[in-house]
C-alpha atoms as an extended CHARMM CRD file, in Angstrom:
* protein
*
       170  EXT
         1         1  MET       CA             -0.2180000000       -0.1910000000        0.3570000000  PROA      1               0.0000000000
         2         2  GLN       CA              1.1220000000        3.0900000000       -1.1250000000  PROA      2               0.0000000000
         3         3  ILE       CA             -0.5580000000        5.8700000000        1.0240000000  PROA      3               0.0000000000
         4         4  PRO       CA              1.2070000000        5.3840000000        4.0440000000  PROA      4               0.0000000000
         5         5  ASN       CA              4.6770000000        6.2500000000        2.2090000000  PROA      5               0.0000000000
         6         6  LEU       CA              2.7780000000        9.5420000000        0.8010000000  PROA      6               0.0000000000
         7         7  LEU       CA              1.2200000000       10.2300000000        4.5470000000  PROA      7               0.0000000000
         8         8  HSD       CA              4.1650000000        9.7220000000        6.0460000000  PROA      8               0.0000000000
         9         9  SER       CA              6.4280000000       12.1810000000        3.3680000000  PROA      9               0.0000000000
        10        10  LEU       CA              4.0830000000       15.0900000000        3.0210000000  PROA      10              0.0000000000
        11        11  ILE       CA              3.7930000000       14.8120000000        7.3530000000  PROA      11              0.0000000000
        12        12  LYS       CA              7.8870000000       15.3520000000        6.7950000000  PROA      12              0.0000000000
        13        13  LEU       CA              7.6120000000       18.3840000000        4.2330000000  PROA      13              0.0000000000
        14        14  CYS       CA              5.0270000000       19.8860000000        7.0460000000  PROA      14              0.0000000000
        15        15  ASN       CA              7.8960000000       21.1940000000        8.9800000000  PROA      15              0.0000000000
        16        16  TYR       CA             10.3310000000       20.9870000000        6.1010000000  PROA      16              0.0000000000
        17        17  LYS       CA             13.6740000000       23.3210000000        6.9860000000  PROA      17              0.0000000000
        18        18  GLN       CA             11.2390000000       24.6200000000        9.5750000000  PROA      18              0.0000000000
        19        19  ASN       CA             14.0450000000       26.2190000000       11.6070000000  PROA      19              0.0000000000
        20        20  LYS       CA             16.5920000000       27.0090000000        9.1910000000  PROA      20              0.0000000000
        21        21  HSD       CA             16.6120000000       30.4090000000        7.8390000000  PROA      21              0.0000000000
        22        22  THR       CA             19.1750000000       30.8920000000        5.3070000000  PROA      22              0.0000000000
        23        23  ILE       CA             18.1470000000       32.9540000000        2.0830000000  PROA      23              0.0000000000
        24        24  LYS       CA             14.6850000000       34.5670000000        1.6200000000  PROA      24              0.0000000000
        25        25  LYS       CA             14.3890000000       33.1820000000       -1.5320000000  PROA      25              0.0000000000
        26        26  GLU       CA             14.9110000000       29.6320000000        0.0460000000  PROA      26              0.0000000000
        27        27  ASP       CA             12.8710000000       30.6890000000        3.4320000000  PROA      27              0.0000000000
        28        28  GLU       CA              9.8780000000       31.5130000000        1.2410000000  PROA      28              0.0000000000
        29        29  GLN       CA             10.3120000000       28.0800000000       -0.9310000000  PROA      29              0.0000000000
        30        30  SER       CA             10.2760000000       26.3150000000        2.3250000000  PROA      30              0.0000000000
        31        31  GLU       CA              7.5450000000       27.6750000000        3.5920000000  PROA      31              0.0000000000
        32        32  HSD       CA              5.0340000000       27.3960000000        0.2300000000  PROA      32              0.0000000000
        33        33  ILE       CA              6.5470000000       23.4950000000        0.6430000000  PROA      33              0.0000000000
        34        34  ARG       CA              4.7590000000       23.4270000000        4.0190000000  PROA      34              0.0000000000
        35        35  ILE       CA              1.8930000000       25.0770000000        3.8540000000  PROA      35              0.0000000000
        36        36  ASN       CA              1.4030000000       22.8780000000        0.4940000000  PROA      36              0.0000000000
        37        37  SER       CA              1.8110000000       20.0270000000        2.5590000000  PROA      37              0.0000000000
        38        38  ARG       CA             -0.6660000000       21.2380000000        5.1550000000  PROA      38              0.0000000000
        39        39  LEU       CA             -3.1280000000       22.1050000000        2.7740000000  PROA      39              0.0000000000
        40        40  CYS       CA             -2.5180000000       18.3820000000        0.9000000000  PROA      40              0.0000000000
        41        41  LEU       CA             -2.8450000000       16.3810000000        4.0020000000  PROA      41              0.0000000000
        42        42  SER       CA             -5.8170000000       18.3600000000        5.1750000000  PROA      42              0.0000000000
        43        43  ASN       CA             -7.8920000000       17.3990000000        1.7710000000  PROA      43              0.0000000000
        44        44  ILE       CA             -7.0700000000       14.0100000000        2.6620000000  PROA      44              0.0000000000
        45        45  TRP       CA             -8.5100000000       13.7300000000        5.7950000000  PROA      45              0.0000000000
        46        46  ASN       CA            -11.4040000000       16.3150000000        5.1870000000  PROA      46              0.0000000000
        47        47  HSD       CA            -11.7990000000       13.6610000000        2.3000000000  PROA      47              0.0000000000
        48        48  GLY       CA            -10.6260000000       10.4540000000        3.5650000000  PROA      48              0.0000000000
        49        49  ASP       CA            -12.3280000000        7.5740000000        5.2350000000  PROA      49              0.0000000000
        50        50  GLN       CA            -12.0250000000        5.7870000000        8.1660000000  PROA      50              0.0000000000
        51        51  SER       CA             -8.6590000000        3.8610000000        6.9830000000  PROA      51              0.0000000000
        52        52  THR       CA             -7.4210000000        7.2170000000        5.8860000000  PROA      52              0.0000000000
        53        53  PHE       CA             -7.9630000000        8.4080000000        9.7170000000  PROA      53              0.0000000000
        54        54  ILE       CA             -5.9540000000        5.1910000000       10.7340000000  PROA      54              0.0000000000
        55        55  GLU       CA             -3.0030000000        5.9390000000        8.6200000000  PROA      55              0.0000000000
        56        56  LEU       CA             -2.8460000000        9.6410000000        9.6390000000  PROA      56              0.0000000000
        57        57  ALA       CA             -3.1650000000        9.5030000000       13.2110000000  PROA      57              0.0000000000
        58        58  THR       CA             -0.5190000000        6.4360000000       13.6120000000  PROA      58              0.0000000000
        59        59  VAL       CA              1.9700000000        8.5010000000       11.2540000000  PROA      59              0.0000000000
        60        60  GLY       CA              1.8180000000       11.7840000000       13.6000000000  PROA      60              0.0000000000
        61        61  TYR       CA             -0.3360000000       13.9820000000       11.5260000000  PROA      61              0.0000000000
        62        62  ALA       CA             -1.2550000000       15.9600000000       14.3900000000  PROA      62              0.0000000000
        63        63  LEU       CA              1.7650000000       15.9870000000       15.9960000000  PROA      63              0.0000000000
        64        64  ALA       CA              2.8340000000       17.6010000000       12.4230000000  PROA      64              0.0000000000
        65        65  LEU       CA             -0.0900000000       19.9770000000       13.3280000000  PROA      65              0.0000000000
        66        66  ILE       CA              1.3870000000       21.2580000000       16.4020000000  PROA      66              0.0000000000
        67        67  ILE       CA              5.0030000000       21.2290000000       15.4180000000  PROA      67              0.0000000000
        68        68  SER       CA              3.9190000000       23.3420000000       12.5530000000  PROA      68              0.0000000000
        69        69  LEU       CA              2.3500000000       25.8890000000       15.4600000000  PROA      69              0.0000000000
        70        70  SER       CA              5.5830000000       25.8880000000       17.4610000000  PROA      70              0.0000000000
        71        71  THR       CA              6.5940000000       29.3430000000       17.6800000000  PROA      71              0.0000000000
        72        72  ALA       CA              8.5580000000       29.5220000000       20.5150000000  PROA      72              0.0000000000
        73        73  GLY       CA             12.0240000000       30.0900000000       20.0840000000  PROA      73              0.0000000000
        74        74  GLY       CA             11.4110000000       30.7780000000       16.6430000000  PROA      74              0.0000000000
        75        75  ILE       CA             10.5520000000       27.3680000000       15.1450000000  PROA      75              0.0000000000
        76        76  GLY       CA              7.3220000000       27.0130000000       13.8350000000  PROA      76              0.0000000000
        77        77  ASP       CA              4.7640000000       29.0720000000       11.6500000000  PROA      77              0.0000000000
        78        78  GLN       CA              5.1850000000       33.3410000000       12.6280000000  PROA      78              0.0000000000
        79        79  GLU       CA              2.2910000000       34.4560000000       10.2440000000  PROA      79              0.0000000000
        80        80  ASP       CA             -0.9440000000       34.8110000000       12.3480000000  PROA      80              0.0000000000
        81        81  SER       CA             -3.3340000000       33.5980000000        9.4630000000  PROA      81              0.0000000000
        82        82  ASN       CA             -1.2820000000       30.1240000000        9.2170000000  PROA      82              0.0000000000
        83        83  ILE       CA             -1.3910000000       29.6330000000       12.8110000000  PROA      83              0.0000000000
        84        84  CYS       CA             -5.1970000000       29.8250000000       12.6010000000  PROA      84              0.0000000000
        85        85  ASN       CA             -5.3800000000       27.8770000000        9.7350000000  PROA      85              0.0000000000
        86        86  GLY       CA             -3.3200000000       24.8020000000       11.6820000000  PROA      86              0.0000000000
        87        87  PHE       CA             -5.3990000000       25.4700000000       14.7750000000  PROA      87              0.0000000000
        88        88  ASN       CA             -8.4610000000       25.0590000000       12.4080000000  PROA      88              0.0000000000
        89        89  ASN       CA             -6.8990000000       21.4050000000       11.3520000000  PROA      89              0.0000000000
        90        90  ILE       CA             -5.8990000000       20.4090000000       14.4200000000  PROA      90              0.0000000000
        91        91  ILE       CA             -9.4040000000       21.1550000000       16.1150000000  PROA      91              0.0000000000
        92        92  GLY       CA            -11.1710000000       19.5040000000       13.0420000000  PROA      92              0.0000000000
        93        93  PHE       CA             -9.3420000000       15.8670000000       13.1590000000  PROA      93              0.0000000000
        94        94  LEU       CA             -9.3410000000       15.8510000000       17.2740000000  PROA      94              0.0000000000
        95        95  ARG       CA            -12.7420000000       16.6090000000       16.7770000000  PROA      95              0.0000000000
        96        96  GLN       CA            -13.8730000000       14.1130000000       14.2350000000  PROA      96              0.0000000000
        97        97  LEU       CA            -11.7060000000       11.2190000000       16.2980000000  PROA      97              0.0000000000
        98        98  HSD       CA            -13.7400000000       12.2620000000       19.2310000000  PROA      98              0.0000000000
        99        99  LEU       CA            -17.1010000000       12.6910000000       17.5810000000  PROA      99              0.0000000000
       100       100  GLY       CA            -16.6710000000       10.8570000000       14.5010000000  PROA      100             0.0000000000
       101       101  ARG       CA            -18.0580000000       11.8830000000       11.0750000000  PROA      101             0.0000000000
       102       102  GLN       CA            -21.1440000000       12.7340000000        9.6240000000  PROA      102             0.0000000000
       103       103  TYR       CA            -20.2030000000       13.9460000000        6.2090000000  PROA      103             0.0000000000
       104       104  TYR       CA            -18.4680000000       12.3180000000        3.2940000000  PROA      104             0.0000000000
       105       105  THR       CA            -17.4910000000        9.0550000000        4.4840000000  PROA      105             0.0000000000
       106       106  HSD       CA            -19.4110000000        8.4260000000        8.0540000000  PROA      106             0.0000000000
       107       107  PHE       CA            -17.7510000000        6.8570000000       10.2540000000  PROA      107             0.0000000000
       108       108  PRO       CA            -17.8600000000        6.5390000000       14.2810000000  PROA      108             0.0000000000
       109       109  PRO       CA            -15.7960000000        7.9360000000       17.0290000000  PROA      109             0.0000000000
       110       110  GLN       CA            -12.3390000000        6.8340000000       17.3070000000  PROA      110             0.0000000000
       111       111  PRO       CA            -11.3360000000        6.6470000000       21.2200000000  PROA      111             0.0000000000
       112       112  ALA       CA             -8.3530000000        4.3060000000       20.3220000000  PROA      112             0.0000000000
       113       113  LEU       CA             -6.7180000000        6.5960000000       17.9400000000  PROA      113             0.0000000000
       114       114  CYS       CA             -7.4270000000        9.8020000000       20.1430000000  PROA      114             0.0000000000
       115       115  LYS       CA             -5.3520000000        8.1430000000       22.5660000000  PROA      115             0.0000000000
       116       116  VAL       CA             -2.8870000000        7.8310000000       20.2490000000  PROA      116             0.0000000000
       117       117  CYS       CA             -2.3500000000       11.1920000000       18.9110000000  PROA      117             0.0000000000
       118       118  GLU       CA             -2.6950000000       12.8620000000       22.2060000000  PROA      118             0.0000000000
       119       119  GLU       CA             -0.1380000000       10.7570000000       23.3280000000  PROA      119             0.0000000000
       120       120  GLN       CA              2.3110000000       12.1310000000       20.2070000000  PROA      120             0.0000000000
       121       121  ILE       CA              1.3160000000       15.6060000000       20.8250000000  PROA      121             0.0000000000
       122       122  GLU       CA              2.1520000000       15.1760000000       24.8800000000  PROA      122             0.0000000000
       123       123  GLU       CA              5.5470000000       13.1540000000       24.1850000000  PROA      123             0.0000000000
       124       124  GLU       CA              6.6500000000       16.3080000000       22.1340000000  PROA      124             0.0000000000
       125       125  GLY       CA              5.0800000000       19.2170000000       24.8080000000  PROA      125             0.0000000000
       126       126  GLY       CA              2.7070000000       19.8870000000       22.5010000000  PROA      126             0.0000000000
       127       127  ILE       CA              0.3490000000       20.7580000000       24.8430000000  PROA      127             0.0000000000
       128       128  ASP       CA              2.1210000000       23.5930000000       25.7990000000  PROA      128             0.0000000000
       129       129  GLU       CA              2.9980000000       24.8130000000       22.8660000000  PROA      129             0.0000000000
       130       130  VAL       CA             -0.7680000000       25.4620000000       22.1260000000  PROA      130             0.0000000000
       131       131  ASP       CA             -1.0390000000       27.0770000000       25.3810000000  PROA      131             0.0000000000
       132       132  ALA       CA              1.4810000000       29.5020000000       24.4490000000  PROA      132             0.0000000000
       133       133  GLN       CA             -0.6080000000       30.5280000000       22.0090000000  PROA      133             0.0000000000
       134       134  THR       CA             -3.0890000000       31.5140000000       24.0230000000  PROA      134             0.0000000000
       135       135  ILE       CA             -1.5430000000       34.7040000000       25.2450000000  PROA      135             0.0000000000
       136       136  ASN       CA             -0.3620000000       35.4740000000       21.3110000000  PROA      136             0.0000000000
       137       137  LYS       CA             -1.0070000000       39.0950000000       20.7840000000  PROA      137             0.0000000000
       138       138  GLY       CA             -1.4740000000       38.9200000000       17.0980000000  PROA      138             0.0000000000
       139       139  GLU       CA             -1.7690000000       41.5430000000       14.3230000000  PROA      139             0.0000000000
       140       140  GLY       CA             -4.6270000000       43.0800000000       12.6020000000  PROA      140             0.0000000000
       141       141  LEU       CA             -7.4310000000       40.2660000000       11.4350000000  PROA      141             0.0000000000
       142       142  TYR       CA             -6.5200000000       37.6360000000       13.0010000000  PROA      142             0.0000000000
       143       143  GLN       CA             -5.2990000000       39.1200000000       16.5180000000  PROA      143             0.0000000000
       144       144  TRP       CA             -8.3750000000       37.8320000000       19.1180000000  PROA      144             0.0000000000
       145       145  ASN       CA             -8.9150000000       34.3580000000       16.4680000000  PROA      145             0.0000000000
       146       146  THR       CA             -5.5410000000       33.1320000000       17.2720000000  PROA      146             0.0000000000
       147       147  LYS       CA             -5.9820000000       33.4610000000       20.5690000000  PROA      147             0.0000000000
       148       148  LEU       CA             -9.7870000000       31.9150000000       20.3190000000  PROA      148             0.0000000000
       149       149  GLN       CA             -8.5260000000       28.8210000000       18.4170000000  PROA      149             0.0000000000
       150       150  ALA       CA             -6.0200000000       28.0140000000       20.5220000000  PROA      150             0.0000000000
       151       151  SER       CA             -8.4340000000       27.8590000000       23.7930000000  PROA      151             0.0000000000
       152       152  LYS       CA            -10.7880000000       25.5780000000       21.2950000000  PROA      152             0.0000000000
       153       153  ALA       CA             -7.5190000000       23.3120000000       20.1850000000  PROA      153             0.0000000000
       154       154  ILE       CA             -6.7520000000       22.7490000000       24.1570000000  PROA      154             0.0000000000
       155       155  VAL       CA            -10.7320000000       21.8750000000       24.5420000000  PROA      155             0.0000000000
       156       156  GLU       CA            -10.8880000000       19.1660000000       21.7220000000  PROA      156             0.0000000000
       157       157  TYR       CA             -7.1850000000       17.5720000000       23.3160000000  PROA      157             0.0000000000
       158       158  LEU       CA             -8.7460000000       17.7950000000       26.5340000000  PROA      158             0.0000000000
       159       159  ASN       CA            -12.0990000000       16.3060000000       25.1610000000  PROA      159             0.0000000000
       160       160  TYR       CA            -14.3770000000       18.6370000000       27.0540000000  PROA      160             0.0000000000
       161       161  PHE       CA            -17.6590000000       18.4730000000       26.6700000000  PROA      161             0.0000000000
       162       162  ILE       CA            -19.4320000000       21.8750000000       26.8860000000  PROA      162             0.0000000000
       163       163  TYR       CA            -23.1540000000       22.1410000000       27.0390000000  PROA      163             0.0000000000
       164       164  SER       CA            -24.1820000000       25.0440000000       25.2570000000  PROA      164             0.0000000000
       165       165  ARG       CA            -27.2930000000       25.7770000000       27.7380000000  PROA      165             0.0000000000
       166       166  ASN       CA            -24.9180000000       26.0290000000       30.6330000000  PROA      166             0.0000000000
       167       167  ILE       CA            -24.6740000000       29.0760000000       32.0480000000  PROA      167             0.0000000000
       168       168  ARG       CA            -21.7200000000       30.7610000000       31.9190000000  PROA      168             0.0000000000
       169       169  PRO       CA            -19.5150000000       31.5990000000       34.6640000000  PROA      169             0.0000000000
       170       170  ASP       CA            -19.0370000000       35.3110000000       35.7410000000  PROA      170             0.0000000000
């Protein structure tokens, strides 16, 4: 089966030359490779079936997304728009693992895969990186969205269930 090799390669490309700053043109090309690799993976999980989810979880898709958001020390993406898109992907991926999918190809919740992804993230200190984004000052259009998306990612990671009719504490 060639799919695991493709996924593994795309995941490696998600973090291609992430913390190596050389020539501006090379940095732009590297960023282009990273963004397009994440876009490919996003399309794969959005349109994939249950077996695709299993492969993505086992090859470390969630971890790759978290690493790409790791701005501490200048390692990950510094653009707020890319950070927000990354958060949207990690939130959606974890949510579908927790709740299952009800569109395209239906499948039930995958608690075992959730655990695999959460362990991968925890081993790399990924939740600390996400938590650091909750204080991201951001700029312009994404100023508040980055903080909100980081908080939502933590909620999905911790698998909170918040009943919408509950009264929020002051």
